C-alpha positions in Angstrom: 243.3 17.7 137.8 240.1 17.4 135.7 236.9 18.1 137.6 233.3 19.2 137.1 232.5 22.8 136.8 229.5 25.0 136.1 228.6 25.6 132.5 230.4 28.8 131.4 227.3 30.1 129.6 225.0 29.4 132.5 227.4 31.0 135.0 228.0 34.0 132.8 224.3 34.7 132.2 223.2 33.8 135.7 225.5 36.3 137.5 225.1 38.9 134.9 228.7 39.2 133.7 227.9 39.1 130.0 225.0 39.1 127.6 224.0 36.0 125.7 224.9 37.1 122.2 227.0 34.7 120.2 228.8 36.9 117.7 232.6 36.4 118.3 235.1 39.2 118.1 238.6 38.2 117.1 241.6 40.4 118.2 244.9 40.1 116.5 248.6 40.4 117.5 249.9 43.9 117.4 252.2 44.1 114.3 253.6 47.4 115.4 255.2 45.9 118.5 258.3 43.7 118.6 257.9 40.0 117.9 259.7 38.3 120.8 260.1 34.7 121.9 259.3 34.6 125.6 259.0 30.8 126.1 261.6 28.1 126.4 261.8 24.5 127.8 262.4 26.0 131.3 259.4 28.3 131.3 258.6 31.9 130.4 260.7 35.0 130.4 258.5 37.6 132.1 260.8 40.6 131.8 258.5 42.5 129.5 255.4 41.9 131.6 257.3 42.7 134.8 258.3 46.0 133.3 254.6 46.8 132.5 253.4 45.8 136.0 256.1 47.6 137.9 255.6 50.8 135.9 251.8 51.0 135.8 250.5 49.1 138.8 251.0 50.2 142.4 251.5 48.1 145.5 247.8 48.0 146.2 246.9 46.8 142.7 245.6 49.9 141.1 246.4 50.6 137.5 247.4 53.9 135.7 245.4 53.0 132.6 245.6 56.5 131.1 249.4 56.4 131.1 249.6 52.7 130.1 247.4 53.2 127.1 249.7 55.5 125.0 252.8 53.5 126.2 251.6 50.0 125.6 254.4 48.7 123.4 255.8 46.4 126.0 252.4 45.0 126.9 251.7 44.3 123.2 255.1 42.7 122.7 254.5 40.4 125.7 251.0 39.5 124.4 252.4 38.8 121.0 254.8 36.4 122.7 251.9 34.6 124.4 250.5 33.9 121.0 253.6 31.9 119.9 253.8 29.5 122.9 253.2 26.0 121.5 251.5 23.0 123.1 254.7 20.9 123.2 256.6 23.6 125.1 253.8 24.4 127.5 252.9 20.8 128.3 256.5 20.0 129.4 256.5 22.7 132.1 255.8 21.9 135.7 252.2 22.4 136.9 253.1 25.7 138.8 254.7 27.1 135.7 251.6 26.3 133.6 249.3 27.9 136.2 251.5 31.0 136.3 251.5 31.2 132.5 247.7 31.1 132.3 247.2 33.5 135.2 249.6 36.0 133.7 248.0 35.6 130.3 244.6 36.3 131.7 245.7 39.4 133.5 247.8 40.7 130.6 245.0 40.2 128.1 242.6 41.9 130.4 244.9 45.0 130.5 244.9 44.8 126.7 241.1 44.7 126.6 240.9 47.8 128.8 243.5 49.9 126.9 242.1 48.9 123.5 239.2 51.2 124.3 239.3 54.9 123.3 238.2 56.6 125.4 238.7 54.3 128.3 235.5 52.7 129.6 234.5 53.4 133.2 233.9 49.7 133.7 235.1 46.5 132.0 231.4 45.5 131.8 231.0 48.4 129.3 233.2 46.5 126.7 230.9 44.4 124.6 231.7 40.7 124.8 234.9 41.3 126.7 234.8 37.9 128.4 232.9 35.6 126.1 233.2 37.0 122.6 236.6 38.8 122.2 239.2 36.1 121.2 242.9 36.7 121.7 245.8 35.0 120.0 247.4 32.7 122.6 249.1 29.3 122.6 249.0 29.3 118.8 245.2 29.4 119.1 242.4 31.9 119.8 240.8 32.0 123.3 238.5 34.3 125.1 239.1 35.4 128.7 236.3 33.1 129.8 238.0 30.2 128.0 241.2 30.9 129.8 239.5 31.0 133.2 236.7 28.5 132.9 238.1 26.0 130.4 241.7 25.9 131.4 242.5 27.3 134.8 239.4 26.0 136.6 239.3 22.7 134.8 242.9 21.6 134.4 244.1 22.6 137.9 242.8 22.1 141.4 244.0 25.5 142.6 241.2 27.7 144.0 243.7 30.4 145.0 243.8 31.4 141.4 240.7 33.4 142.2 242.9 35.7 144.2 245.3 36.1 141.3 243.2 36.6 138.1 241.9 40.2 138.0 238.9 41.4 136.0 239.9 45.1 136.2 237.2 46.0 138.7 237.5 47.7 142.1 236.1 44.6 143.9 238.5 42.2 142.1 241.5 41.0 144.1 244.5 43.3 143.7 246.5 43.0 140.5 250.0 41.9 141.6 252.7 44.3 140.3 255.0 41.5 139.4 254.5 38.4 137.2 253.6 35.1 138.8 256.3 32.4 138.3 256.3 28.7 138.7 259.2 28.9 141.2 257.4 31.3 143.5 253.8 30.5 142.7 252.8 29.0 146.1 254.2 32.0 148.1 252.7 34.5 145.6 249.2 33.0 145.7 249.2 32.9 149.5 250.2 36.6 149.5 247.5 37.4 147.1 244.9 35.7 149.3 246.1 37.7 152.3 245.9 41.0 150.4 242.5 40.1 148.9 241.0 39.3 152.3 242.5 42.4 153.9 240.5 44.6 151.4 237.3 46.3 152.6 235.2 44.0 150.4 237.3 40.9 151.0 236.5 39.7 154.5 234.8 41.3 157.5 234.3 39.4 160.8 231.9 41.3 163.2 231.7 39.2 166.3 229.6 41.7 168.2 226.9 41.6 165.5 227.4 37.8 164.8 228.1 38.5 161.1 230.7 37.4 158.6 230.9 39.0 155.2 233.0 37.9 152.3 233.7 38.7 148.7 231.0 37.9 146.1 233.6 35.9 144.2 233.3 33.2 146.9 229.6 33.0 146.1 230.1 32.7 142.4 232.8 30.1 142.5 232.3 28.4 145.9 232.4 24.9 144.4 236.0 25.4 143.4 237.0 25.1 147.1 235.2 21.8 147.8 237.9 19.4 146.5 240.6 20.7 148.8 238.7 22.4 151.6 235.3 20.6 151.9 234.3 19.7 155.4 231.4 17.8 156.9 231.3 19.6 160.3 231.9 23.1 161.6 231.5 26.5 160.0 228.1 27.4 158.5 226.0 27.4 155.4 226.0 25.2 152.3 228.8 22.7 151.5 230.3 25.4 149.2 230.2 28.0 151.9 231.7 25.7 154.5 234.6 24.9 152.2 235.2 28.6 151.5 235.1 29.4 155.2 237.5 26.5 156.0 239.8 28.0 153.3 239.6 31.5 154.7 240.2 30.2 158.2 243.8 29.5 157.2 244.5 33.2 156.7 243.1 34.7 159.9 244.2 34.7 163.6 243.7 31.7 165.8 240.8 33.5 167.6 239.1 34.3 164.3 239.6 30.7 163.0 237.9 29.3 166.1 235.0 31.8 165.6 234.6 30.7 162.0 234.8 27.0 162.9 232.1 27.4 165.5 229.6 28.7 162.9 227.5 30.8 165.2 227.1 33.8 162.8 225.3 34.9 159.7 227.2 34.7 156.5 226.6 37.2 153.7 228.4 38.7 150.7 229.7 42.2 149.8 228.1 44.0 146.8 230.5 43.9 143.9 231.8 47.2 142.6 232.5 46.9 138.8 234.1 50.4 138.4 237.6 50.3 136.8 240.5 49.5 139.2 242.3 52.6 138.1 244.6 54.9 140.1 
């Protein structure tokens, strides 16, 4: 579903994710890795990507980058396959299959962006232009990570749970799932991602004795994404974006906590964001 969204440049500059330089960096497919066809009329074969995730990502979402880096052939082969998926094939998939494709692509290309660096950077923010300037071959085109997130996922689909699934390789990101998202299982997988995200120390904290609720900074940056499906005129607290976010979160907590959130008698704030690498 097409909908309004914040200017990518304004958003990126205003929350300090990137600088405002305009020199693009184009990455290429890895010719040393196998050229494989991963897409068909039915969807994507995620066998290669599943092997990467199950081998180098643990159940809590932490990545062994220093082991993945010298053993990246499967990752590169999968990313080479992403480059060959054409519009005609992609557009014929179901919406869940398309969402899964773009989420997996974002996460896989983020892994690539990290292991492309020698030595590994302590934070993804140390990679110049990693979101806005580095272009990756995908869908027979070239796209940056920002374009995948802000021009495709957040624009073409009304699915705010994607913020629990796309992972920017930082400690305060949601956990990187150690299996690929699939169209068939997407709804269940996204719900599980939200539950794991909120259970993290910087995901959600409800302190009734202090009258405080604290949530991930991601809800602050992208709060408007929850309005179409979770906007409310009454209950909760804060701006219309914050009320929508709290209404969304209330679906993933106990009945007592849901009633507390709906009552709105608390102060809402956001956790500081830790940009250190999400490495094991």
